[in-house]
C-alpha positions in Angstrom: 107.3 61.9 84.6 109.0 64.3 82.2 112.0 63.0 80.3 115.3 65.0 80.6 116.8 66.1 77.3 120.3 64.6 78.0 121.7 64.7 74.5 121.0 68.4 73.8 122.3 69.3 77.2 125.6 67.4 76.5 125.9 69.0 73.1 125.4 72.5 74.6 127.9 71.7 77.3 130.5 70.7 74.8 129.9 73.8 72.7 130.2 76.0 75.7 133.4 74.2 76.7 135.0 74.6 73.3 133.9 78.3 73.1 135.6 78.9 76.5 139.0 78.0 75.1 138.8 80.2 71.9 140.6 83.1 73.5 143.4 80.8 74.7 143.7 79.3 71.3 143.9 82.7 69.6 146.6 83.8 72.1 148.6 80.6 71.5 148.5 81.2 67.8 149.5 84.8 68.2 152.4 83.7 70.4 153.6 81.1 67.9 153.7 83.7 65.2 155.4 86.4 67.3 158.0 84.1 68.9 159.1 82.8 65.5 160.3 86.2 64.4 160.9 87.8 67.8 164.0 90.0 67.9 164.6 89.9 64.1 164.8 93.0 62.0 162.8 91.7 59.1 160.2 90.0 61.2 157.4 88.3 59.1 159.4 89.2 55.9 161.6 86.2 56.7 158.6 84.2 55.5 159.5 85.3 52.0 163.3 85.7 52.3 163.9 82.1 53.2 161.8 80.6 50.4 163.3 83.1 47.9 166.8 81.9 48.8 165.7 78.3 48.4 164.0 79.1 45.1 167.2 80.7 43.8 169.4 77.8 44.9 167.1 75.0 43.7 166.4 76.8 40.4 170.1 76.8 39.7 170.4 73.1 40.4 167.2 71.7 38.8 166.7 74.2 36.0 170.2 74.6 34.7 172.1 71.5 35.9 169.3 68.9 35.7 167.7 70.7 32.7 164.1 70.5 34.2 162.1 72.2 31.4 159.2 74.0 33.1 158.2 77.5 32.1 158.4 80.1 34.9 160.2 77.5 37.0 160.9 79.8 40.0 157.2 80.3 40.4 156.5 76.6 40.0 159.0 75.9 42.7 157.5 78.6 45.0 154.1 77.0 44.8 155.5 73.7 45.7 157.5 75.1 48.6 154.4 76.9 49.9 152.5 73.5 50.1 155.6 71.9 51.8 155.8 74.7 54.3 152.2 74.2 55.2 152.5 70.4 55.4 155.8 69.3 56.9 156.8 72.4 58.9 153.3 72.2 60.4 153.9 68.6 61.5 157.3 69.4 62.9 155.9 72.3 65.0 153.1 70.1 66.2 155.5 67.3 67.1 157.4 69.5 69.6 154.5 71.6 70.9 153.5 69.5 73.9 157.1 69.0 75.1 157.9 72.7 74.7 154.8 73.7 76.6 155.2 71.0 79.3 154.5 73.5 82.1 151.2 74.4 80.6 150.2 70.8 80.1 151.1 69.9 83.7 149.7 72.9 85.5 146.7 74.1 83.6 143.6 72.0 82.8 143.0 72.7 79.1 142.4 70.4 76.2 145.9 69.1 75.2 145.0 69.2 71.5 144.9 73.0 71.6 148.7 73.1 71.7 149.6 71.2 68.5 146.6 72.8 66.8 147.8 76.3 67.7 151.3 75.4 66.5 150.0 74.2 63.1 147.7 77.2 62.8 150.6 79.6 63.5 152.6 77.8 60.7 149.6 78.1 58.5 149.8 81.9 58.8 153.3 81.7 57.4 152.1 79.6 54.5 149.2 82.0 53.9 151.7 84.9 53.6 153.6 82.9 51.0 150.4 82.1 49.1 149.3 85.8 49.2 152.5 86.6 47.3 152.4 83.7 44.9 148.7 83.9 44.0 148.9 87.2 42.0 152.0 86.0 40.2 150.2 82.8 39.3 147.2 84.8 38.0 149.5 87.0 35.9 151.8 84.3 34.5 149.5 81.3 34.1 148.8 80.2 30.5 145.7 78.2 31.5 142.3 79.1 32.9 141.7 81.1 36.1 138.5 79.0 36.8 140.4 76.2 38.6 141.5 78.7 41.2 138.1 78.0 42.8 139.4 74.6 43.8 142.3 76.0 45.8 140.4 76.3 49.1 139.2 72.7 48.8 142.7 71.4 48.1 144.1 73.4 51.0 141.4 72.0 53.2 142.3 68.4 52.3 146.0 69.1 52.7 145.2 70.7 56.1 143.3 67.6 57.2 146.3 65.4 56.3 148.6 67.8 58.2 146.4 68.0 61.3 146.0 64.3 61.5 149.7 63.5 61.2 150.6 66.4 63.4 148.3 65.3 66.2 149.6 61.7 66.1 153.2 62.8 66.0 152.7 65.3 68.9 151.1 62.6 71.1 153.6 59.9 70.4 156.5 62.3 70.8 155.5 62.9 74.5 156.3 59.2 75.2 159.0 58.6 72.6 161.1 61.7 72.0 162.8 60.1 69.0 159.8 61.0 66.9 160.8 64.7 66.4 164.3 63.6 65.3 162.8 61.0 62.9 160.6 63.6 61.3 163.6 65.9 60.9 165.7 63.1 59.4 163.2 62.0 56.8 162.2 65.6 55.8 165.1 66.0 53.4 164.6 62.8 51.4 160.8 63.2 51.6 160.9 66.6 49.9 163.0 65.2 47.0 160.6 62.3 46.3 157.7 64.8 46.3 157.2 66.6 43.0 158.0 70.0 44.3 161.2 70.6 42.2 160.0 68.7 39.1 157.1 67.1 37.2 157.3 63.3 36.8 157.1 63.5 33.0 160.0 66.1 33.0 162.5 63.9 34.8 165.1 62.6 32.4 165.2 58.8 32.2 162.0 58.2 34.3 160.4 56.4 31.3 163.0 53.6 31.7 161.4 52.6 35.0 157.7 52.2 34.4 157.0 51.4 38.0 158.7 54.5 39.5 156.2 57.2 38.7 153.1 55.3 40.1 155.0 54.5 43.3 156.2 58.1 43.8 152.7 59.4 43.0 150.5 57.1 45.1 152.8 55.8 47.9 153.5 59.3 49.1 150.3 60.7 50.7 151.4 64.4 50.2 152.0 64.0 46.4 148.4 64.1 45.2 147.4 67.3 47.0 150.7 69.0 46.0 150.0 68.1 42.4 146.4 69.2 42.7 147.6 72.6 44.1 150.1 73.0 41.3 147.4 72.2 38.7 145.0 74.9 40.1 147.6 77.6 40.9 150.4 77.2 38.4 149.0 75.4 35.4 145.5 76.9 35.4 144.1 73.4 35.0 141.5 71.3 36.9 143.1 68.7 39.2 142.5 65.1 38.2 139.6 63.2 39.9 142.1 60.6 41.1 144.3 63.1 42.9 141.2 64.8 44.5 139.7 61.5 45.7 143.0 60.3 47.0 143.5 63.6 48.9 140.1 63.4 50.4 140.5 59.8 51.6 144.0 60.4 52.9 142.9 63.5 54.7 139.9 61.9 56.4 141.8 58.7 57.3 144.8 60.7 58.7 142.5 63.0 60.7 140.5 60.1 62.2 143.6 58.1 63.1 145.5 61.2 64.4 142.6 62.3 66.6 142.1 58.7 68.0 145.8 58.3 68.7 145.9 61.7 70.5 142.8 61.0 72.6 144.2 57.5 73.5 147.5 58.9 74.7 146.2 62.2 76.2 145.5 60.9 79.7 149.0 60.3 80.9 150.7 63.2 79.1 151.0 65.4 82.2 152.7 62.5 84.2 155.0 61.6 81.3 156.1 65.3 80.9 
Protein backbone atom coordinates (compact mmCIF):
# COMPACT_ATOMS: atom_id res chain seq x y z
CA UNK A 1 0.00 0.00 0.00
CA UNK A 2 1.53 3.31 -1.11
CA UNK A 3 1.90 6.08 1.47
CA UNK A 4 0.30 9.43 0.72
CA UNK A 5 2.67 12.42 0.88
CA UNK A 6 0.46 14.43 3.25
CA UNK A 7 3.02 17.01 4.43
CA UNK A 8 4.17 18.10 0.94
CA UNK A 9 0.55 18.29 -0.19
CA UNK A 10 -0.34 20.55 2.74
CA UNK A 11 2.66 22.77 2.13
CA UNK A 12 1.78 23.10 -1.54
CA UNK A 13 -1.82 23.91 -0.62
CA UNK A 14 -0.73 26.63 1.77
CA UNK A 15 1.62 28.13 -0.81
CA UNK A 16 -1.15 28.13 -3.42
CA UNK A 17 -3.56 29.73 -0.94
CA UNK A 18 -1.12 32.52 -0.08
CA UNK A 19 -0.30 33.11 -3.74
CA UNK A 20 -3.99 33.43 -4.50
CA UNK A 21 -4.28 36.53 -2.28
CA UNK A 22 -1.24 38.37 -3.61
CA UNK A 23 -3.28 40.47 -6.09
CA UNK A 24 -5.69 41.42 -3.30
CA UNK A 25 -2.80 42.39 -1.03
CA UNK A 26 -1.24 44.57 -3.76
CA UNK A 27 -4.59 46.26 -4.42
CA UNK A 28 -5.11 46.94 -0.72
CA UNK A 29 -1.64 48.47 -0.41
CA UNK A 30 -2.26 50.60 -3.51
CA UNK A 31 -5.57 51.74 -2.07
CA UNK A 32 -3.97 52.65 1.25
CA UNK A 33 -1.43 54.88 -0.48
CA UNK A 34 -3.95 56.49 -2.83
CA UNK A 35 -6.60 57.17 -0.20
CA UNK A 36 -4.16 58.91 2.08
CA UNK A 37 -3.51 61.65 -0.45
CA UNK A 38 -6.71 61.45 -2.47
CA UNK A 39 -7.98 64.90 -3.49
CA UNK A 40 -4.87 66.74 -2.31
CA UNK A 41 -2.90 68.98 -4.65
CA UNK A 42 0.55 67.92 -3.46
CA UNK A 43 -0.27 64.21 -3.21
CA UNK A 44 2.71 62.10 -2.13
CA UNK A 45 4.72 65.31 -1.60
CA UNK A 46 2.91 65.63 1.75
CA UNK A 47 5.18 62.77 2.79
CA UNK A 48 7.99 65.31 2.87
CA UNK A 49 6.09 68.52 3.65
CA UNK A 50 4.77 67.31 7.00
CA UNK A 51 8.15 66.03 8.29
CA UNK A 52 9.82 69.22 7.03
CA UNK A 53 7.44 71.33 9.13
CA UNK A 54 8.08 69.09 12.14
CA UNK A 55 11.85 69.28 11.60
CA UNK A 56 11.68 73.08 11.47
CA UNK A 57 9.59 73.37 14.62
CA UNK A 58 11.49 70.83 16.68
CA UNK A 59 14.85 72.18 15.50
CA UNK A 60 13.86 75.58 16.89
CA UNK A 61 12.91 74.07 20.23
CA UNK A 62 15.67 71.52 20.78
CA UNK A 63 18.60 73.11 18.95
CA UNK A 64 18.17 76.72 20.00
CA UNK A 65 16.13 76.60 23.22
CA UNK A 66 17.39 73.36 24.80
CA UNK A 67 20.85 73.76 23.24
CA UNK A 68 21.13 70.18 21.88
CA UNK A 69 24.60 70.21 20.32
CA UNK A 70 24.37 67.83 17.35
CA UNK A 71 25.89 68.78 13.97
CA UNK A 72 23.46 68.88 11.03
CA UNK A 73 20.69 68.60 13.60
CA UNK A 74 17.86 68.90 11.07
CA UNK A 75 19.10 65.79 9.25
CA UNK A 76 19.56 63.92 12.54
CA UNK A 77 15.96 64.74 13.39
CA UNK A 78 14.74 63.73 9.92
CA UNK A 79 16.34 60.28 10.28
CA UNK A 80 14.65 59.77 13.63
CA UNK A 81 11.26 60.91 12.33
CA UNK A 82 11.58 58.50 9.40
CA UNK A 83 12.00 55.60 11.82
CA UNK A 84 9.11 56.89 13.92
CA UNK A 85 6.87 57.22 10.85
CA UNK A 86 7.62 53.63 9.93
CA UNK A 87 7.05 52.33 13.46
CA UNK A 88 4.27 54.13 15.29
CA UNK A 89 2.20 55.35 12.33
CA UNK A 90 2.31 51.80 10.99
CA UNK A 91 0.94 50.48 14.29
CA UNK A 92 -1.77 53.15 14.34
CA UNK A 93 -2.90 52.31 10.82
CA UNK A 94 -2.90 48.59 11.55
CA UNK A 95 -4.89 49.18 14.73
CA UNK A 96 -7.88 50.61 12.85
CA UNK A 97 -7.59 48.56 9.66
CA UNK A 98 -10.03 45.79 10.60
CA UNK A 99 -12.67 48.16 11.99
CA UNK A 100 -12.46 50.46 8.97
CA UNK A 101 -12.78 47.48 6.62
CA UNK A 102 -15.51 45.74 8.61
CA UNK A 103 -17.63 45.07 5.50
CA UNK A 104 -14.74 43.24 3.85
CA UNK A 105 -14.12 41.17 6.98
CA UNK A 106 -17.79 40.20 7.29
CA UNK A 107 -18.62 39.52 3.65
CA UNK A 108 -15.45 38.17 2.03
CA UNK A 109 -13.57 35.05 3.03
CA UNK A 110 -9.97 36.25 3.10
CA UNK A 111 -7.17 35.92 5.64
CA UNK A 112 -7.91 38.71 8.13
CA UNK A 113 -4.21 39.47 8.60
CA UNK A 114 -4.04 40.84 5.05
CA UNK A 115 -5.77 44.04 6.16
CA UNK A 116 -3.37 45.20 8.91
CA UNK A 117 -0.40 43.96 6.88
CA UNK A 118 -1.56 45.99 3.88
CA UNK A 119 -2.07 49.07 6.08
CA UNK A 120 1.46 48.78 7.49
CA UNK A 121 2.93 48.17 4.05
CA UNK A 122 1.15 51.26 2.71
CA UNK A 123 2.68 53.28 5.54
CA UNK A 124 6.08 51.74 4.77
CA UNK A 125 5.83 53.30 1.28
CA UNK A 126 5.62 56.71 2.96
CA UNK A 127 8.60 55.95 5.18
CA UNK A 128 10.54 54.68 2.15
CA UNK A 129 9.91 57.98 0.35
CA UNK A 130 11.32 59.83 3.35
CA UNK A 131 14.33 57.52 3.45
CA UNK A 132 14.92 58.05 -0.27
CA UNK A 133 15.28 61.78 0.41
CA UNK A 134 17.32 61.46 3.58
CA UNK A 135 19.79 58.82 2.36
CA UNK A 136 21.65 61.01 -0.19
CA UNK A 137 21.91 63.79 2.39
CA UNK A 138 23.33 61.34 4.92
CA UNK A 139 25.87 60.10 2.39
CA UNK A 140 26.85 63.69 1.59
CA UNK A 141 27.02 65.11 5.10
CA UNK A 142 28.17 62.20 7.24
CA UNK A 143 31.63 62.54 8.75
CA UNK A 144 31.94 58.80 9.34
CA UNK A 145 32.29 55.77 7.10
CA UNK A 146 29.81 54.78 4.40
CA UNK A 147 30.37 51.07 5.08
CA UNK A 148 27.78 50.89 7.93
CA UNK A 149 25.07 51.75 5.39
CA UNK A 150 25.17 48.03 4.54
CA UNK A 151 23.50 47.42 7.91
CA UNK A 152 20.49 49.64 7.14
CA UNK A 153 18.38 46.88 5.49
CA UNK A 154 18.91 44.59 8.49
CA UNK A 155 18.01 47.31 10.99
CA UNK A 156 14.90 48.20 8.97
CA UNK A 157 13.95 44.51 8.86
CA UNK A 158 14.23 44.18 12.65
CA UNK A 159 12.25 47.38 13.18
CA UNK A 160 9.69 46.06 10.70
CA UNK A 161 9.32 42.82 12.67
CA UNK A 162 8.68 44.81 15.84
CA UNK A 163 6.15 46.99 14.00
CA UNK A 164 4.31 44.08 12.41
CA UNK A 165 4.14 42.14 15.67
CA UNK A 166 2.73 45.04 17.67
CA UNK A 167 0.49 46.08 14.78
CA UNK A 168 -1.11 42.64 14.44
CA UNK A 169 -1.73 42.40 18.18
CA UNK A 170 -3.24 45.89 18.39
CA UNK A 171 -5.40 45.32 15.30
CA UNK A 172 -6.86 42.10 16.72
CA UNK A 173 -7.49 43.44 20.22
CA UNK A 174 -9.00 46.67 18.87
CA UNK A 175 -11.80 44.67 17.23
CA UNK A 176 -13.01 43.64 20.69
CA UNK A 177 -11.87 46.66 22.71
CA UNK A 178 -12.09 49.86 20.66
CA UNK A 179 -10.20 51.78 23.34
CA UNK A 180 -6.93 50.37 22.00
CA UNK A 181 -6.69 52.83 19.10
CA UNK A 182 -7.32 55.74 21.50
CA UNK A 183 -4.71 54.43 23.93
CA UNK A 184 -2.13 54.24 21.12
CA UNK A 185 -2.97 57.81 20.08
CA UNK A 186 -2.73 59.02 23.69
CA UNK A 187 0.67 57.44 24.40
CA UNK A 188 2.20 58.40 21.04
CA UNK A 189 3.16 61.92 22.15
CA UNK A 190 4.96 61.03 25.39
CA UNK A 191 6.42 57.95 23.69
CA UNK A 192 8.14 59.98 20.98
CA UNK A 193 9.73 62.25 23.59
CA UNK A 194 11.23 59.39 25.59
CA UNK A 195 12.65 57.92 22.37
CA UNK A 196 16.00 59.48 21.29
CA UNK A 197 14.67 61.06 18.11
CA UNK A 198 15.21 64.69 19.12
CA UNK A 199 18.38 64.16 21.14
CA UNK A 200 21.20 61.83 22.09
CA UNK A 201 21.28 60.65 25.66
CA UNK A 202 24.78 62.02 26.25
CA UNK A 203 23.74 65.43 24.88
CA UNK A 204 20.83 65.99 27.27
CA UNK A 205 21.75 68.59 29.90
CA UNK A 206 21.72 67.23 33.44
CA UNK A 207 21.20 63.56 32.54
CA UNK A 208 24.46 62.65 34.30
CA UNK A 209 22.84 63.61 37.61
CA UNK A 210 20.52 60.61 37.29
CA UNK A 211 22.65 57.55 36.57
CA UNK A 212 19.59 55.27 36.28
CA UNK A 213 17.75 57.37 33.71
CA UNK A 214 19.71 56.59 30.55
CA UNK A 215 19.66 52.75 30.98
CA UNK A 216 15.92 52.84 31.64
CA UNK A 217 15.16 55.02 28.62
CA UNK A 218 17.48 52.91 26.46
CA UNK A 219 16.44 49.38 27.35
CA UNK A 220 12.88 49.70 28.68
CA UNK A 221 11.69 51.24 25.42
CA UNK A 222 11.67 48.52 22.71
CA UNK A 223 11.94 50.99 19.84
CA UNK A 224 14.99 52.82 21.21
CA UNK A 225 17.71 50.29 20.22
CA UNK A 226 16.62 50.01 16.55
CA UNK A 227 16.24 53.80 16.30
CA UNK A 228 19.73 54.32 17.70
CA UNK A 229 21.10 51.62 15.38
CA UNK A 230 19.52 53.33 12.37
CA UNK A 231 20.95 56.70 13.44
CA UNK A 232 24.38 55.14 13.81
CA UNK A 233 24.31 53.64 10.32
CA UNK A 234 22.68 56.52 8.45
CA UNK A 235 23.65 59.68 10.26
CA UNK A 236 26.86 59.01 12.15
CA UNK A 237 28.45 56.62 9.68
CA UNK A 238 29.29 54.20 12.50
CA UNK A 239 28.54 50.54 13.13
CA UNK A 240 25.65 49.98 15.54
CA UNK A 241 26.55 48.40 18.85
CA UNK A 242 26.18 44.65 19.27
CA UNK A 243 23.89 45.24 22.25
CA UNK A 244 21.45 47.32 20.22
CA UNK A 245 21.42 44.81 17.37
CA UNK A 246 20.90 41.79 19.64
CA UNK A 247 18.16 43.59 21.55
CA UNK A 248 16.45 44.63 18.28
CA UNK A 249 16.59 41.07 16.97
CA UNK A 250 15.13 39.56 20.16
CA UNK A 251 12.45 42.25 20.45
CA UNK A 252 11.49 41.81 16.79
CA UNK A 253 11.21 38.02 16.96
CA UNK A 254 9.31 38.05 20.28
CA UNK A 255 6.91 40.80 19.12
CA UNK A 256 6.25 39.04 15.82
CA UNK A 257 5.62 35.67 17.49
CA UNK A 258 3.31 37.13 20.14
CA UNK A 259 1.51 39.39 17.68
CA UNK A 260 0.83 36.56 15.25
CA UNK A 261 -0.34 34.26 18.04
CA UNK A 262 -2.69 36.89 19.47
CA UNK A 263 -4.09 37.63 16.02
CA UNK A 264 -4.73 33.97 15.21
CA UNK A 265 -6.30 33.44 18.63
CA UNK A 266 -8.78 36.31 18.17
CA UNK A 267 -9.33 35.95 14.43
CA UNK A 268 -12.21 33.48 14.60
CA UNK A 269 -14.90 35.75 16.04
CA UNK A 270 -13.88 39.00 14.33
CA UNK A 271 -16.68 38.93 11.76
CA UNK A 272 -19.28 38.42 14.49
CA UNK A 273 -17.82 41.16 16.68
CA UNK A 274 -17.69 43.66 13.81
